[in-house]
Backbone as CSV, one residue per row, in Angstrom:
resi,resn,N_x,N_y,N_z,CA_x,CA_y,CA_z,C_x,C_y,C_z
1,MET,-16.628,-5.269,-52.732,-17.555,-5.201,-51.701,-18.716,-6.281,-52.034
2,CYS,-19.039,-6.452,-52.985,-20.096,-7.414,-53.430,-19.592,-9.016,-53.195
3,GLN,-20.354,-9.752,-52.579,-20.052,-11.013,-52.742,-21.040,-12.169,-53.397
4,HIS,-22.143,-11.292,-54.116,-22.836,-12.332,-55.122,-22.359,-12.839,-56.311
5,GLN,-22.714,-14.133,-56.626,-22.400,-14.632,-57.737,-23.672,-14.687,-58.772
6,PRO,-23.551,-14.106,-59.931,-22.564,-13.113,-60.544,-22.663,-12.001,-59.635
7,ALA,-21.339,-11.339,-59.649,-21.259,-9.946,-58.839,-22.176,-9.084,-59.485
8,CYS,-22.594,-8.277,-58.537,-23.428,-7.043,-58.824,-22.581,-5.758,-59.611
9,PRO,-22.992,-5.140,-60.436,-22.463,-3.874,-61.100,-21.827,-3.051,-60.099
10,THR,-20.585,-2.498,-60.507,-19.880,-1.581,-59.333,-20.266,-0.307,-59.399
11,SER,-19.871,0.404,-58.495,-20.575,1.964,-58.425,-20.383,2.802,-59.573
12,ASP,-19.232,2.334,-60.351,-18.986,3.436,-61.225,-19.557,2.853,-62.675
13,SER,-20.290,1.778,-62.682,-20.819,1.163,-63.985,-22.333,1.887,-64.112
14,ALA,-22.678,1.920,-65.379,-23.748,2.643,-66.071,-24.861,2.204,-65.311
15,ASP,-24.945,0.613,-65.118,-26.015,-0.015,-64.236,-25.809,-0.409,-62.992
16,ARG,-25.343,0.662,-62.169,-24.899,0.565,-60.783,-26.135,0.363,-59.922
17,GLU,-27.244,0.827,-60.413,-28.622,0.703,-59.540,-29.129,-0.696,-59.717
18,ALA,-28.884,-1.585,-60.412,-29.094,-2.961,-60.473,-28.319,-4.030,-59.416
19,ALA,-27.657,-3.254,-58.373,-26.867,-4.029,-57.436,-27.903,-4.361,-56.326
20,ARG,-27.922,-5.592,-55.673,-28.808,-5.752,-54.760,-28.787,-4.903,-53.313
21,PRO,-29.767,-4.496,-52.762,-29.772,-3.776,-51.650,-29.302,-4.810,-50.495
22,VAL,-28.629,-4.022,-49.585,-28.177,-4.639,-48.267,-29.001,-3.960,-47.247
23,ALA,-29.420,-2.741,-46.950,-30.061,-2.190,-46.044,-31.126,-1.375,-46.911
24,SER,-32.332,-1.394,-46.308,-33.439,-0.791,-47.212,-34.319,0.110,-45.936
25,HIS,-34.327,1.274,-46.358,-35.395,2.236,-45.235,-36.305,2.978,-45.964
26,PRO,-37.151,2.639,-46.448,-38.336,3.132,-47.480,-38.942,4.165,-46.732
27,GLU,-39.113,3.879,-45.171,-39.829,5.124,-44.504,-39.028,6.470,-44.465
28,GLN,-37.945,6.231,-44.891,-36.771,7.338,-44.862,-36.624,7.802,-46.597
29,GLY,-36.867,6.910,-47.399,-36.645,7.076,-48.805,-35.267,6.547,-49.533
30,TRP,-34.345,5.698,-48.728,-33.417,5.404,-49.387,-33.024,3.779,-49.011
31,SER,-32.054,3.255,-49.833,-31.532,2.117,-49.681,-29.905,2.079,-49.908
32,LEU,-29.265,1.254,-49.339,-27.898,0.787,-49.524,-27.729,-0.129,-50.375
33,LEU,-26.922,-0.081,-51.420,-26.923,-1.164,-52.418,-25.470,-1.932,-51.957
34,CYS,-25.282,-3.152,-52.647,-24.018,-3.704,-52.038,-22.722,-3.026,-52.670
35,ASN,-22.808,-2.312,-53.795,-21.895,-1.794,-54.262,-21.491,-0.539,-53.632
36,GLY,-22.240,-0.323,-52.470,-21.898,1.094,-51.823,-22.673,2.065,-52.141
37,VAL,-23.412,2.474,-53.257,-24.468,3.255,-53.535,-25.445,3.536,-52.455
38,VAL,-25.829,4.846,-52.476,-27.146,5.068,-51.572,-28.046,5.528,-52.938
39,LEU,-29.059,4.815,-52.994,-30.196,4.934,-53.831,-31.453,5.659,-53.087
40,PHE,-31.776,6.810,-53.656,-32.856,7.383,-53.060,-34.131,7.261,-53.532
41,GLU,-35.565,7.470,-52.956,-36.589,7.232,-53.579,-36.839,8.139,-54.858
42,ASP,-36.248,9.281,-55.030,-36.384,10.053,-56.022,-35.473,9.820,-57.163
43,THR,-34.854,8.819,-57.099,-33.957,8.358,-58.104,-32.586,9.016,-58.046
44,GLY,-32.289,9.861,-57.054,-31.133,10.337,-56.904,-29.904,9.185,-56.293
45,GLU,-28.858,9.807,-56.198,-27.929,8.638,-55.682,-26.847,9.222,-55.213
46,LEU,-26.036,8.744,-54.172,-24.962,9.097,-53.462,-23.863,7.936,-53.797
47,LEU,-22.694,8.346,-54.387,-21.714,7.272,-54.902,-20.852,6.908,-53.519
48,PRO,-20.036,5.976,-53.401,-18.911,5.728,-52.519,-17.892,6.925,-52.364
49,ASP,-17.794,7.382,-53.591,-16.559,8.677,-53.443,-17.011,9.831,-53.181
50,GLY,-18.587,10.071,-52.848,-19.038,11.155,-52.487,-19.517,12.067,-53.673
51,GLN,-19.649,11.419,-54.857,-20.229,12.054,-55.636,-21.873,11.951,-55.715
52,VAL,-22.469,12.948,-56.018,-24.006,13.110,-56.022,-24.343,12.970,-57.571
53,ILE,-25.316,12.178,-57.341,-25.987,11.968,-58.935,-27.608,12.393,-58.733
54,GLY,-27.796,13.529,-59.404,-29.380,14.007,-59.351,-30.452,12.991,-59.751
55,PRO,-31.600,13.333,-59.246,-32.732,12.484,-59.601,-32.662,12.320,-61.249
56,HIS,-33.165,11.333,-61.481,-33.209,11.146,-63.145,-34.163,10.240,-63.443
57,ARG,-35.508,10.542,-63.161,-36.695,9.871,-63.322,-36.905,10.289,-64.776
58,SER,-37.432,9.383,-65.537,-38.090,9.722,-66.761,-39.280,10.257,-67.058
59,ALA,-39.481,10.994,-67.540,-40.873,11.827,-67.757,-41.746,10.690,-68.257
60,ARG,-42.887,10.409,-67.578,-43.792,9.497,-67.993,-44.992,10.193,-68.721
61,THR,-44.901,9.936,-70.012,-46.146,10.709,-70.668,-47.310,9.985,-70.807
62,ASP,-47.619,8.851,-70.230,-48.909,8.198,-69.974,-49.711,8.833,-68.994
63,ARG,-48.941,9.729,-68.225,-49.951,10.437,-66.912,-50.078,11.920,-67.499
64,ILE,-49.756,12.484,-68.438,-49.789,13.645,-68.833,-51.220,14.153,-69.215
65,VAL,-52.008,15.096,-68.716,-53.259,15.304,-68.870,-53.225,16.877,-69.658
66,THR,-54.019,17.055,-70.525,-54.179,18.368,-71.167,-55.432,18.670,-70.808
67,ALA,-55.491,20.084,-70.423,-56.744,20.626,-70.111,-57.509,20.941,-71.362
68,ALA,-58.914,20.943,-71.280,-59.680,21.208,-72.561,-60.070,22.773,-72.337
């Protein structure tokens, strides 16, 4: 699917999110990557084979505030 040089990671690679976007719809919260992955704003993914990868944002500890 990808025509870039060097080629983007495939949809079954661990680094599949590094592929280049070919369509972006930030107002709707998703982008289509050149490897066929639909990447959602919440970090969820829809793979070309229909597999769903749930959101996997890392917890940001620099924003946690404790109440006194």
